[in-house]
C-alpha positions, -999 to +999 in steps of 0.1 A: -799-026-040-814-003-013-796+027+003-809+045+034-798+077+049-811+084+085-812+117+103-782+127+123-790+125+161-758+140+174-764+174+191-757+204+169-750+183+138-763+201+107-747+180+079-763+152+060-746+122+043-769+125+013-780+154-009-804+157-038-775+158-062-760+126-048-794+109-050-794+116-087-759+101-091-768+070-071-801+065-089-781+065-121-762+035-108-795+016-103-796+021-065-829+027-048-826+055-024-846+060+008-844+088+034-858+096+068-881+126+068-863+158+075-829+144+065-814+176+050-835+202+068-806+217+088-785+220+056-814+237+036-823+206+016-860+201+021-876+167+016-892+178-017-858+182-033-849+145-025-883+133-036-879+152-069-848+132-076-866+099-070-858+092-033-885+077-011-893+086+025-894+058+050-893+053+088-859+051+106-862+016+119-876+002+087-849+019+067-821+005+088-835-030+087-841-031+050-811-013+036-781-028+018-762+004+022-765+030+050-749+064+047-742+084+079-722+114+090-717+104+126-717+067+138-749+050+145-756+038+181-748+002+188-785-009+190-792+006+156-762-011+141-777-044+153-809-036+135-791-037+101-794-069+081-764-092+079-740-083+050-752-047+048-726-019+045-724+011+069-703+040+056-695+073+073-674+088+101-674+057+123-649+070+149-630+038+154-606+054+178-616+067+212-594+095+226-590+093+264-581+129+273-559+120+302-534+097+287-543+091+250-552+055+256-587+040+250-603+021+279-618-012+269-655-002+273-656+028+251-685+037+227-661+030+199-655-006+210-692-011+216-700+000+180-672-023+167-686-052+187-721-045+172-708-044+137-690-078+143-721-093+158-744-081+130-720-091+102-718-055+090-693-042+065-681-011+083-664+015+062-648+043+082-640+073+060-614+085+085-593+055+074-595+063+037-559+061+023-545+095+013-536+086-022-544+102-056-569+075-065-587+079-032-587+117-032-623+120-045-633+099-014-612+117+012-639+131+035-613+142+061-598+166+036-630+179+022-643+187+057-610+201+069-610+225+039-642+240+051-631+241+088-600+261+078-622+286+060-647+289+088-620+294+114-608+325+097-643+339+090-652+334+127-620+350+138-626+380+115-661+384+128-650+383+165-619+404+161-622+441+171-603+453+141-603+447+103-581+422+085-568+443+055-545+473+055-566+504+047-554+538+038-578+565+049-578+603+052-573+600+089-543+576+086-533+541+076-547+510+094-522+482+096-532+447+085-542+421+111-515+396+120-526+360+117-506+330+129-516+295+116-501+266+135-503+233+115-502+235+077-524+206+067-555+209+046-573+231+072-542+252+078-536+258+041-572+269+036-569+291+067-538+308+052-555+313+018-587+327+034-568+351+057-546+363+028-577+369+007-591+391+035-558+411+036-542+398+067-504+394+072-500+356+078-473+336+095-474+298+095-457+270+113-455+232+107-429+206+115-428+195+078-406+215+054-428+206+025-458+220+043-440+253+050-431+256+013-468+252+005-476+279+030-451+302+014-466+296-020-499+310-006-481+342+006-475+333+042-443+339+061-429+305+073-417+302+108-389+277+108-379+261+141-350+237+144-366+207+160-341+180+148-356+150+130-393+154+122-414+144+091-447+129+079-464+096+084-471+074+054-506+090+053-492+125+051-499+135+087-472+152+108-454+128+131-458+131+169-430+152+185-410+142+216-416+162+248-383+180+242-392+190+207-426+202+219-410+225+244-387+240+218-417+245+195-438+261+222-411+287+231-406+298+195-443+299+187-450+318+219-431+349+206-452+349+174-485+344+193-478+374+215-475+396+184-505+382+166-541+394+165-554+359+156-539+324+162-555+294+145-544+260+157-551+230+135-526+204+149-543+170+153-529+135+158-548+107+141-566+087+168-547+104+196-550+133+220-541+166+204-507+181+213-507+211+237-490+238+218-501+271+233-499+272+271-516+296+295-485+318+298-485+324+261-523+332+261-516+356+289-490+374+268-514+381+240-531+415+236-566+422+249-591+413+222-569+388+204-586+357+190-576+320+192-594+294+172-586+258+182-597+232+157-585+204+179-607+213+209-627+180+206-596+159+213-582+179+242-571+210+223-539+227+212-545+256+236-546+255+273-579+267+286-599+258+255-634+244+262-648+221+236-679+234+220-677+269+235-661+303+233-643+315+265-627+348+273-597+348+295-589+372+323-567+393+300-594+395+273-583+368+248-612+349+232-606+312+227-630+296+203-634+258+207-664+250+186-664+214+174-666+205+137-664+241+123-677+227+089-711+226+106-712+264+102-715+259+064-736+227+064-749+230+028-715+229+013-702+205+039-730+181+032-725+184-006-688+176-003-693+147+021-722+132+001-699+134-030-672+116-011-695+087-002-712+084-036-677+085-053-667+056-031-697+036-041-693+045-078-656+035-078-664+000-067-697-004-086-702-033-110-726-021-136-732-056-150-744-070-118-756-037-102-737-045-070-708-033-050-677-052-060-656-060-029-619-068-035-600-078-004-567-068-019-578-033-031-557-007-012-586+016-006-608-011+009-579-025+029-575+009+044-611+019+050-630-013+058-630-021+095-653-052+097-667-077+072-685-110+076-682-109+114-645-104+114-622-074+121-602-070+089-583-037+092-545-039+095-539-003+106-511-003+133-532+017+157-555-012+162-527-035+172-519-015+204 
């Protein structure tokens, strides 16, 4: 079986779906590994390290046409998907949902639909790691969580570097410096890592989430939990926070606004799977924050949690608040981000690998495959409710 990993062509993408360590693991399964020249350059993995583990360099088109397995970070273009041979497997962030930033609904001619059509026409088995079930068995394959962990860490490091004061309390001969106040909105994987990192740096941390179990986790890391009575909330069956009603959002915004005004750093991590991000921090709240305060919005790509955020950029408001909207913060630490992502993909292959036949064993009833596989044999096979809208 042949596996190919092409270079990432998305602007500013530094990660790779394959590392020298994962080449070694996949070679141990009996898979022949091919790479496009320069595959890991942006993550400090020179070609020589891949070749030393037994990988072979090959041209992009030839690699796509001959491979049984293709690893990618970002989805391939539709014309490249059509190059792949029938029955091949494409695995990575395939972005099956398109977020329309005005109303949250996807128009029929989106790039996501074009890619899906290409996979159907080419008979490709498309495995979208975004759709991986959040179960104990699938944890080692959960790329969303592995990348969110790093994004939460980077958010705090960026904020600490941009902030005009230090994070920890410091007692000096000239007086005591109070610790920075950090407010984390959304206590999922990224939020928990942001809390842990800010606490390690000595900040005083407050956290909010609509889920009580998430607030308890935040408290276990030393954060102060902000509890807001929103009525009935909870989690989806995948562990994500449920979408709030407009009335609940207004109550949440008002209570959060008071904490934001007192904070040096606000980190927003609230995303809705396949939907536009909820607006949690409006312009009036930003205007109430002190000059030099920092806001990091991890949801900037899907509309943002903060009014005024610009995806991919840092902007400074009229009152001197810096809003950081960089996409995919894990790209700031591409070596570790690539290592974790490549492990997720190779773990997926290993889990379903049949050593006797040296092939991927596909079971239509397996819960992991039922969750993650989008297309197979020219048919759309995913039963996620979002695709039925």
